[in-house]
FIGUTI-406656 format. One record per atom (N, C-alpha, C): residue number from 1; chain; atom name; x, y, z. Coordinates in steps of 0.1 Angstrom, whole numbers. Layout:
FIGUTI-406656
[NUM "A" "CA" [X Y Z]]
...
//
This chain:
FIGUTI-406656
[1 "A" "N" [8 -12 0]]
[1 "A" "CA" [0 0 0]]
[1 "A" "C" [9 13 0]]
[2 "A" "N" [20 12 7]]
[2 "A" "CA" [29 24 8]]
[2 "A" "C" [34 27 -6]]
[3 "A" "N" [36 17 -14]]
[3 "A" "CA" [41 19 -28]]
[3 "A" "C" [30 24 -37]]
[4 "A" "N" [18 21 -35]]
[4 "A" "CA" [7 26 -43]]
[4 "A" "C" [3 40 -40]]
[5 "A" "N" [5 44 -27]]
[5 "A" "CA" [0 58 -23]]
[5 "A" "C" [7 69 -32]]
[6 "A" "N" [20 69 -34]]
[6 "A" "CA" [25 80 -43]]
[6 "A" "C" [20 79 -57]]
[7 "A" "N" [16 68 -62]]
[7 "A" "CA" [10 67 -75]]
[7 "A" "C" [-5 71 -75]]
[8 "A" "N" [-12 68 -65]]
[8 "A" "CA" [-26 72 -64]]
[8 "A" "C" [-29 86 -60]]
[9 "A" "N" [-20 92 -52]]
[9 "A" "CA" [-22 105 -47]]
[9 "A" "C" [-25 116 -58]]
[10 "A" "N" [-16 116 -69]]
[10 "A" "CA" [-19 126 -80]]
[10 "A" "C" [-32 124 -87]]
[11 "A" "N" [-36 111 -89]]
[11 "A" "CA" [-48 108 -95]]
[11 "A" "C" [-60 112 -86]]
[12 "A" "N" [-59 110 -74]]
[12 "A" "CA" [-70 114 -64]]
[12 "A" "C" [-71 129 -64]]
[13 "A" "N" [-60 136 -64]]
[13 "A" "CA" [-60 151 -64]]
[13 "A" "C" [-67 156 -77]]
[14 "A" "N" [-63 151 -88]]
[14 "A" "CA" [-69 155 -101]]
[14 "A" "C" [-83 153 -101]]
[15 "A" "N" [-88 141 -97]]
[15 "A" "CA" [-102 138 -96]]
[15 "A" "C" [-109 147 -87]]
[16 "A" "N" [-104 150 -76]]
[16 "A" "CA" [-111 159 -66]]
[16 "A" "C" [-112 173 -71]]
[17 "A" "N" [-102 177 -79]]
[17 "A" "CA" [-102 191 -84]]
[17 "A" "C" [-110 193 -97]]
[18 "A" "N" [-114 182 -104]]
[18 "A" "CA" [-120 183 -117]]
[18 "A" "C" [-134 189 -116]]
[19 "A" "N" [-142 187 -106]]
[19 "A" "CA" [-155 192 -104]]
[19 "A" "C" [-156 198 -90]]
[20 "A" "N" [-164 209 -90]]
[20 "A" "CA" [-167 214 -76]]
[20 "A" "C" [-178 205 -71]]
[21 "A" "N" [-179 203 -58]]
[21 "A" "CA" [-189 194 -52]]
[21 "A" "C" [-196 203 -42]]
[22 "A" "N" [-210 202 -42]]
[22 "A" "CA" [-218 210 -33]]
[22 "A" "C" [-226 200 -25]]
[23 "A" "N" [-229 204 -13]]
[23 "A" "CA" [-238 196 -4]]
[23 "A" "C" [-252 201 -7]]
[24 "A" "N" [-261 192 -10]]
[24 "A" "CA" [-275 196 -11]]
[24 "A" "C" [-282 196 2]]
[25 "A" "N" [-294 201 3]]
[25 "A" "CA" [-302 201 15]]
[25 "A" "C" [-304 187 21]]
[26 "A" "N" [-304 177 13]]
[26 "A" "CA" [-306 163 18]]
[26 "A" "C" [-293 157 23]]
[27 "A" "N" [-282 164 21]]
[27 "A" "CA" [-269 159 26]]
[27 "A" "C" [-262 151 16]]
[28 "A" "N" [-268 150 4]]
[28 "A" "CA" [-260 143 -7]]
[28 "A" "C" [-251 152 -14]]
[29 "A" "N" [-241 147 -21]]
[29 "A" "CA" [-232 155 -28]]
[29 "A" "C" [-237 157 -43]]
[30 "A" "N" [-235 168 -49]]
[30 "A" "CA" [-239 171 -62]]
[30 "A" "C" [-228 178 -70]]
[31 "A" "N" [-225 173 -82]]
[31 "A" "CA" [-215 180 -90]]
[31 "A" "C" [-220 193 -95]]
[32 "A" "N" [-212 204 -94]]
[32 "A" "CA" [-216 217 -99]]
[32 "A" "C" [-207 221 -110]]
[33 "A" "N" [-213 225 -121]]
[33 "A" "CA" [-205 230 -133]]
[33 "A" "C" [-206 245 -133]]
[34 "A" "N" [-195 251 -136]]
[34 "A" "CA" [-194 266 -138]]
[34 "A" "C" [-203 270 -149]]
[35 "A" "N" [-214 277 -146]]
[35 "A" "CA" [-223 282 -156]]
[35 "A" "C" [-219 295 -161]]
[36 "A" "N" [-210 295 -170]]
[36 "A" "CA" [-204 308 -176]]
[36 "A" "C" [-216 316 -183]]
[37 "A" "N" [-226 309 -187]]
[37 "A" "CA" [-237 316 -194]]
[37 "A" "C" [-244 326 -184]]
[38 "A" "N" [-243 323 -171]]
[38 "A" "CA" [-249 332 -161]]
[38 "A" "C" [-242 346 -161]]
[39 "A" "N" [-230 346 -166]]
[39 "A" "CA" [-223 359 -166]]
[39 "A" "C" [-228 369 -177]]
[40 "A" "N" [-237 364 -186]]
[40 "A" "CA" [-243 373 -196]]
[40 "A" "C" [-258 373 -194]]
[41 "A" "N" [-263 370 -182]]
[41 "A" "CA" [-277 369 -180]]
[41 "A" "C" [-284 383 -182]]
[42 "A" "N" [-276 394 -181]]
[42 "A" "CA" [-281 407 -184]]
[42 "A" "C" [-285 409 -198]]
[43 "A" "N" [-282 400 -208]]
[43 "A" "CA" [-287 401 -221]]
[43 "A" "C" [-301 397 -223]]
[44 "A" "N" [-307 389 -213]]
[44 "A" "CA" [-320 385 -215]]
[44 "A" "C" [-330 396 -215]]
[45 "A" "N" [-341 394 -223]]
[45 "A" "CA" [-351 405 -224]]
[45 "A" "C" [-353 409 -239]]
[46 "A" "N" [-361 419 -240]]
[46 "A" "CA" [-364 425 -253]]
[46 "A" "C" [-357 438 -255]]
[47 "A" "N" [-349 440 -265]]
[47 "A" "CA" [-341 452 -267]]
[47 "A" "C" [-345 458 -280]]
[48 "A" "N" [-347 472 -280]]
[48 "A" "CA" [-353 479 -292]]
[48 "A" "C" [-343 490 -296]]
[49 "A" "N" [-341 491 -309]]
[49 "A" "CA" [-334 503 -314]]
[49 "A" "C" [-343 510 -325]]
[50 "A" "N" [-348 521 -321]]
[50 "A" "CA" [-356 529 -331]]
[50 "A" "C" [-347 536 -341]]
[51 "A" "N" [-351 535 -353]]
[51 "A" "CA" [-343 541 -364]]
[51 "A" "C" [-353 549 -373]]
[52 "A" "N" [-347 559 -381]]
[52 "A" "CA" [-356 567 -389]]
[52 "A" "C" [-365 558 -399]]
[53 "A" "N" [-359 547 -404]]
[53 "A" "CA" [-366 539 -414]]
[53 "A" "C" [-373 527 -408]]
[54 "A" "N" [-372 525 -395]]
[54 "A" "CA" [-378 513 -389]]
[54 "A" "C" [-373 510 -375]]
[55 "A" "N" [-374 497 -371]]
[55 "A" "CA" [-370 494 -358]]
[55 "A" "C" [-363 480 -358]]
[56 "A" "N" [-352 480 -351]]
[56 "A" "CA" [-345 467 -349]]
[56 "A" "C" [-347 462 -335]]
[57 "A" "N" [-352 449 -334]]
[57 "A" "CA" [-355 443 -321]]
[57 "A" "C" [-347 431 -319]]
[58 "A" "N" [-341 429 -308]]
[58 "A" "CA" [-334 417 -304]]
[58 "A" "C" [-340 412 -291]]
[59 "A" "N" [-344 399 -291]]
[59 "A" "CA" [-351 393 -280]]
[59 "A" "C" [-342 381 -275]]
[60 "A" "N" [-340 380 -262]]
[60 "A" "CA" [-333 368 -257]]
[60 "A" "C" [-342 363 -245]]
[61 "A" "N" [-342 349 -245]]
[61 "A" "CA" [-348 342 -233]]
[61 "A" "C" [-340 330 -230]]
[62 "A" "N" [-342 326 -217]]
[62 "A" "CA" [-335 314 -213]]
[62 "A" "C" [-342 302 -218]]
[63 "A" "N" [-334 293 -224]]
[63 "A" "CA" [-339 280 -230]]
[63 "A" "C" [-337 269 -219]]
[64 "A" "N" [-324 267 -215]]
[64 "A" "CA" [-321 258 -205]]
[64 "A" "C" [-310 265 -196]]
[65 "A" "N" [-305 257 -186]]
[65 "A" "CA" [-295 264 -177]]
[65 "A" "C" [-281 265 -184]]
[66 "A" "N" [-280 261 -197]]
[66 "A" "CA" [-268 262 -204]]
[66 "A" "C" [-270 269 -218]]
[67 "A" "N" [-282 274 -221]]
[67 "A" "CA" [-285 280 -234]]
[67 "A" "C" [-296 291 -233]]
[68 "A" "N" [-293 301 -241]]
[68 "A" "CA" [-303 311 -243]]
[68 "A" "C" [-307 311 -258]]
[69 "A" "N" [-319 314 -261]]
[69 "A" "CA" [-323 316 -275]]
[69 "A" "C" [-328 330 -278]]
[70 "A" "N" [-326 334 -290]]
[70 "A" "CA" [-331 347 -293]]
[70 "A" "C" [-334 349 -308]]
[71 "A" "N" [-338 361 -311]]
[71 "A" "CA" [-340 365 -325]]
[71 "A" "C" [-338 380 -326]]
[72 "A" "N" [-333 383 -338]]
[72 "A" "CA" [-331 397 -342]]
[72 "A" "C" [-339 400 -355]]
[73 "A" "N" [-346 411 -355]]
[73 "A" "CA" [-353 415 -367]]
[73 "A" "C" [-353 430 -369]]
[74 "A" "N" [-352 433 -382]]
[74 "A" "CA" [-354 447 -386]]
[74 "A" "C" [-366 448 -394]]
[75 "A" "N" [-376 457 -389]]
[75 "A" "CA" [-388 459 -396]]
[75 "A" "C" [-389 473 -400]]
[76 "A" "N" [-393 476 -413]]
[76 "A" "CA" [-394 489 -417]]
[76 "A" "C" [-406 496 -412]]
[77 "A" "N" [-407 509 -413]]
[77 "A" "CA" [-419 516 -409]]
[77 "A" "C" [-432 512 -416]]
[78 "A" "N" [-430 505 -428]]
[78 "A" "CA" [-442 500 -436]]
[78 "A" "C" [-445 486 -431]]
[79 "A" "N" [-438 480 -421]]
[79 "A" "CA" [-441 467 -416]]
[79 "A" "C" [-434 456 -423]]
[80 "A" "N" [-425 459 -433]]
[80 "A" "CA" [-418 448 -440]]
[80 "A" "C" [-406 444 -432]]
[81 "A" "N" [-404 431 -430]]
[81 "A" "CA" [-392 425 -423]]
[81 "A" "C" [-381 424 -433]]
[82 "A" "N" [-371 432 -431]]
[82 "A" "CA" [-359 433 -440]]
[82 "A" "C" [-348 424 -436]]
[83 "A" "N" [-347 421 -423]]
[83 "A" "CA" [-336 412 -418]]
[83 "A" "C" [-342 404 -407]]
[84 "A" "N" [-338 392 -406]]
[84 "A" "CA" [-342 383 -395]]
[84 "A" "C" [-331 373 -392]]
[85 "A" "N" [-328 370 -380]]
[85 "A" "CA" [-318 360 -376]]
[85 "A" "C" [-323 353 -364]]
[86 "A" "N" [-319 340 -363]]
[86 "A" "CA" [-321 332 -351]]
[86 "A" "C" [-308 333 -343]]
[87 "A" "N" [-309 334 -330]]
[87 "A" "CA" [-297 335 -322]]
[87 "A" "C" [-297 325 -311]]
[88 "A" "N" [-285 320 -307]]
[88 "A" "CA" [-283 311 -296]]
[88 "A" "C" [-270 315 -288]]
[89 "A" "N" [-271 315 -275]]
[89 "A" "CA" [-259 315 -267]]
[89 "A" "C" [-259 301 -260]]
[90 "A" "N" [-248 294 -262]]
[90 "A" "CA" [-248 281 -257]]
[90 "A" "C" [-235 278 -250]]
[91 "A" "N" [-236 272 -238]]
[91 "A" "CA" [-224 268 -231]]
[91 "A" "C" [-221 253 -234]]
[92 "A" "N" [-209 251 -239]]
[92 "A" "CA" [-205 237 -242]]
[92 "A" "C" [-192 235 -234]]
[93 "A" "N" [-194 227 -224]]
[93 "A" "CA" [-183 225 -214]]
[93 "A" "C" [-180 238 -207]]
[94 "A" "N" [-168 243 -208]]
[94 "A" "CA" [-165 255 -201]]
[94 "A" "C" [-163 267 -211]]
[95 "A" "N" [-169 265 -223]]
[95 "A" "CA" [-168 275 -234]]
[95 "A" "C" [-182 280 -237]]
[96 "A" "N" [-183 293 -240]]
[96 "A" "CA" [-196 299 -243]]
[96 "A" "C" [-195 303 -258]]
[97 "A" "N" [-206 300 -265]]
[97 "A" "CA" [-206 302 -280]]
[97 "A" "C" [-218 310 -283]]
[98 "A" "N" [-216 320 -292]]
[98 "A" "CA" [-227 328 -298]]
[98 "A" "C" [-229 323 -312]]
[99 "A" "N" [-242 319 -315]]
[99 "A" "CA" [-245 312 -327]]
[99 "A" "C" [-256 318 -335]]
[100 "A" "N" [-254 327 -344]]
[100 "A" "CA" [-264 332 -352]]
[100 "A" "C" [-267 324 -365]]
[101 "A" "N" [-280 324 -369]]
[101 "A" "CA" [-283 317 -382]]
[101 "A" "C" [-292 327 -390]]
[102 "A" "N" [-287 331 -401]]
[102 "A" "CA" [-294 341 -410]]
[102 "A" "C" [-299 334 -422]]
[103 "A" "N" [-312 335 -425]]
[103 "A" "CA" [-318 327 -436]]
[103 "A" "C" [-311 329 -450]]
[104 "A" "N" [-307 341 -454]]
[104 "A" "CA" [-301 343 -467]]
[104 "A" "C" [-286 345 -466]]
[105 "A" "N" [-279 339 -456]]
[105 "A" "CA" [-265 340 -455]]
[105 "A" "C" [-259 326 -451]]
[106 "A" "N" [-247 323 -455]]
[106 "A" "CA" [-240 311 -451]]
[106 "A" "C" [-249 298 -453]]
[107 "A" "N" [-256 298 -464]]
[107 "A" "CA" [-265 287 -468]]
[107 "A" "C" [-274 284 -457]]
[108 "A" "N" [-279 294 -449]]
[108 "A" "CA" [-288 292 -438]]
[108 "A" "C" [-283 283 -427]]
[109 "A" "N" [-269 282 -426]]
[109 "A" "CA" [-263 274 -416]]
[109 "A" "C" [-258 283 -405]]
[110 "A" "N" [-258 278 -392]]
[110 "A" "CA" [-253 286 -381]]
[110 "A" "C" [-238 288 -382]]
[111 "A" "N" [-234 300 -377]]
[111 "A" "CA" [-220 303 -376]]
[111 "A" "C" [-216 304 -362]]
[112 "A" "N" [-205 298 -358]]
[112 "A" "CA" [-201 298 -344]]
[112 "A" "C" [-191 309 -341]]
[113 "A" "N" [-193 316 -330]]
[113 "A" "CA" [-184 326 -325]]
[113 "A" "C" [-181 323 -311]]
[114 "A" "N" [-168 320 -308]]
[114 "A" "CA" [-164 316 -295]]
[114 "A" "C" [-162 328 -286]]
[115 "A" "N" [-166 327 -274]]
[115 "A" "CA" [-163 337 -264]]
[115 "A" "C" [-148 339 -262]]
[116 "A" "N" [-144 351 -263]]
[116 "A" "CA" [-130 354 -260]]
[116 "A" "C" [-128 363 -248]]
[117 "A" "N" [-139 369 -243]]
[117 "A" "CA" [-138 378 -232]]
[117 "A" "C" [-152 380 -225]]
[118 "A" "N" [-153 377 -213]]
[118 "A" "CA" [-165 381 -205]]
[118 "A" "C" [-160 388 -192]]
[119 "A" "N" [-163 400 -190]]
[119 "A" "CA" [-159 408 -178]]
[119 "A" "C" [-171 416 -175]]
[120 "A" "N" [-175 416 -162]]
[120 "A" "CA" [-186 424 -157]]
[120 "A" "C" [-197 425 -167]]
[121 "A" "N" [-199 436 -174]]
[121 "A" "CA" [-210 438 -183]]
[121 "A" "C" [-206 438 -197]]
[122 "A" "N" [-196 430 -201]]
[122 "A" "CA" [-192 430 -215]]
[122 "A" "C" [-189 416 -219]]
[123 "A" "N" [-193 412 -231]]
[123 "A" "CA" [-190 399 -237]]
[123 "A" "C" [-185 401 -251]]
[124 "A" "N" [-175 394 -255]]
[124 "A" "CA" [-169 394 -268]]
[124 "A" "C" [-168 380 -274]]
[125 "A" "N" [-173 379 -286]]
[125 "A" "CA" [-173 366 -293]]
[125 "A" "C" [-166 368 -307]]
[126 "A" "N" [-157 358 -310]]
[126 "A" "CA" [-150 359 -323]]
[126 "A" "C" [-150 347 -331]]
[127 "A" "N" [-149 349 -344]]
[127 "A" "CA" [-147 339 -354]]
[127 "A" "C" [-139 345 -365]]
[128 "A" "N" [-125 344 -365]]
[128 "A" "CA" [-117 351 -374]]
[128 "A" "C" [-118 345 -389]]
[129 "A" "N" [-124 333 -390]]
[129 "A" "CA" [-126 327 -403]]
[129 "A" "C" [-138 332 -411]]
[130 "A" "N" [-147 339 -403]]
[130 "A" "CA" [-160 343 -410]]
[130 "A" "C" [-158 355 -418]]
[131 "A" "N" [-166 357 -429]]
[131 "A" "CA" [-164 368 -438]]
[131 "A" "C" [-167 381 -431]]
[132 "A" "N" [-178 384 -426]]
[132 "A" "CA" [-181 395 -418]]
[132 "A" "C" [-194 393 -410]]
[133 "A" "N" [-194 396 -398]]
[133 "A" "CA" [-183 401 -389]]
[133 "A" "C" [-174 390 -384]]
[134 "A" "N" [-163 394 -379]]
[134 "A" "CA" [-154 384 -372]]
[134 "A" "C" [-155 386 -357]]
[135 "A" "N" [-160 397 -352]]
[135 "A" "CA" [-162 399 -338]]
[135 "A" "C" [-175 405 -335]]
[136 "A" "N" [-181 400 -324]]
[136 "A" "CA" [-194 405 -319]]
[136 "A" "C" [-192 409 -305]]
[137 "A" "N" [-196 421 -301]]
[137 "A" "CA" [-194 427 -288]]
[137 "A" "C" [-208 431 -282]]
[138 "A" "N" [-210 427 -270]]
[138 "A" "CA" [-222 432 -262]]
[138 "A" "C" [-217 439 -250]]
[139 "A" "N" [-223 450 -246]]
[139 "A" "CA" [-220 457 -234]]
[139 "A" "C" [-233 462 -228]]
[140 "A" "N" [-235 459 -215]]
[140 "A" "CA" [-246 464 -208]]
[140 "A" "C" [-242 478 -202]]
[141 "A" "N" [-248 489 -207]]
[141 "A" "CA" [-243 502 -203]]
[141 "A" "C" [-251 507 -191]]
[142 "A" "N" [-263 501 -189]]
[142 "A" "CA" [-272 504 -177]]
[142 "A" "C" [-282 492 -177]]
[143 "A" "N" [-290 492 -167]]
[143 "A" "CA" [-301 482 -166]]
[143 "A" "C" [-310 483 -178]]
[144 "A" "N" [-311 495 -184]]
[144 "A" "CA" [-321 496 -195]]
[144 "A" "C" [-315 499 -208]]
[145 "A" "N" [-302 498 -209]]
[145 "A" "CA" [-295 500 -222]]
[145 "A" "C" [-285 489 -225]]
[146 "A" "N" [-284 486 -238]]
[146 "A" "CA" [-275 475 -242]]
[146 "A" "C" [-268 480 -255]]
[147 "A" "N" [-255 480 -256]]
[147 "A" "CA" [-247 484 -267]]
[147 "A" "C" [-242 471 -274]]
[148 "A" "N" [-244 470 -287]]
[148 "A" "CA" [-239 459 -295]]
[148 "A" "C" [-231 464 -307]]
[149 "A" "N" [-220 457 -310]]
[149 "A" "CA" [-212 461 -322]]
[149 "A" "C" [-208 449 -329]]
[150 "A" "N" [-209 449 -342]]
[150 "A" "CA" [-203 438 -350]]
[150 "A" "C" [-191 445 -358]]
[151 "A" "N" [-180 438 -359]]
[151 "A" "CA" [-169 444 -366]]
[151 "A" "C" [-160 434 -372]]
[152 "A" "N" [-151 439 -380]]
[152 "A" "CA" [-141 430 -387]]
[152 "A" "C" [-137 436 -401]]
[153 "A" "N" [-132 428 -409]]
[153 "A" "CA" [-128 432 -422]]
[153 "A" "C" [-139 429 -432]]
[154 "A" "N" [-142 438 -441]]
[154 "A" "CA" [-152 436 -451]]
[154 "A" "C" [-147 441 -464]]
[155 "A" "N" [-145 433 -473]]
[155 "A" "CA" [-139 438 -486]]
[155 "A" "C" [-125 443 -484]]
[156 "A" "N" [-117 438 -474]]
[156 "A" "CA" [-104 443 -471]]
[156 "A" "C" [-103 455 -463]]
[157 "A" "N" [-114 461 -460]]
[157 "A" "CA" [-115 473 -452]]
[157 "A" "C" [-121 470 -438]]
[158 "A" "N" [-116 478 -428]]
[158 "A" "CA" [-122 477 -415]]
[158 "A" "C" [-137 482 -415]]
[159 "A" "N" [-145 475 -409]]
[159 "A" "CA" [-160 478 -409]]
[159 "A" "C" [-166 475 -396]]
[160 "A" "N" [-176 483 -393]]
[160 "A" "CA" [-184 480 -380]]
[160 "A" "C" [-198 485 -381]]
[161 "A" "N" [-207 479 -374]]
[161 "A" "CA" [-220 484 -372]]
[161 "A" "C" [-223 484 -357]]
[162 "A" "N" [-229 495 -353]]
[162 "A" "CA" [-232 497 -338]]
[162 "A" "C" [-247 498 -336]]
[163 "A" "N" [-251 493 -325]]
[163 "A" "CA" [-265 493 -321]]
[163 "A" "C" [-267 497 -306]]
[164 "A" "N" [-274 507 -304]]
[164 "A" "CA" [-277 512 -290]]
[164 "A" "C" [-292 508 -287]]
[165 "A" "N" [-294 498 -279]]
[165 "A" "CA" [-307 493 -276]]
[165 "A" "C" [-312 498 -263]]
[166 "A" "N" [-325 500 -263]]
[166 "A" "CA" [-332 503 -250]]
[166 "A" "C" [-341 491 -247]]
[167 "A" "N" [-341 488 -234]]
[167 "A" "CA" [-349 476 -229]]
[167 "A" "C" [-364 480 -230]]
[168 "A" "N" [-371 471 -236]]
[168 "A" "CA" [-386 473 -237]]
[168 "A" "C" [-392 468 -224]]
[169 "A" "N" [-400 477 -218]]
[169 "A" "CA" [-407 474 -206]]
[169 "A" "C" [-420 468 -209]]
[170 "A" "N" [-423 458 -202]]
[170 "A" "CA" [-436 451 -204]]
[170 "A" "C" [-446 454 -193]]
//
């Protein structure tokens, strides 16, 4: 046994450190996973950007404890939907992914943007291989305002689009 202990100790330490363990009310142990998606909970809700020619709306809701679903639409003042996208925020292991799907882009296939930064009220997602954008940034500027920016190279030139949303009160 004394010879096995030095061999088993590193394995036991690695196993013990791989998951956090919490005591439940019933006294049983439960494995706890870091829910990185909770760090962007402030994105949930309905966000509106009024524009002279229409309105851009982005809505987010919790789907599961590891995913949020959303949609973004631009509707003209005449009621025509000019842009529509399905959105997902999904935690896969310890990584957070922003996944938009636009019907008339990328063969209607989802595009994955990996989280590269989450601090306080800011989240950055990147996909350097995508045509445009390569970076998506969200910042909560107050409880009722959300700033979003898409940026990257487009046609060899630096490009960006900015969105200052206000939270829709229900």
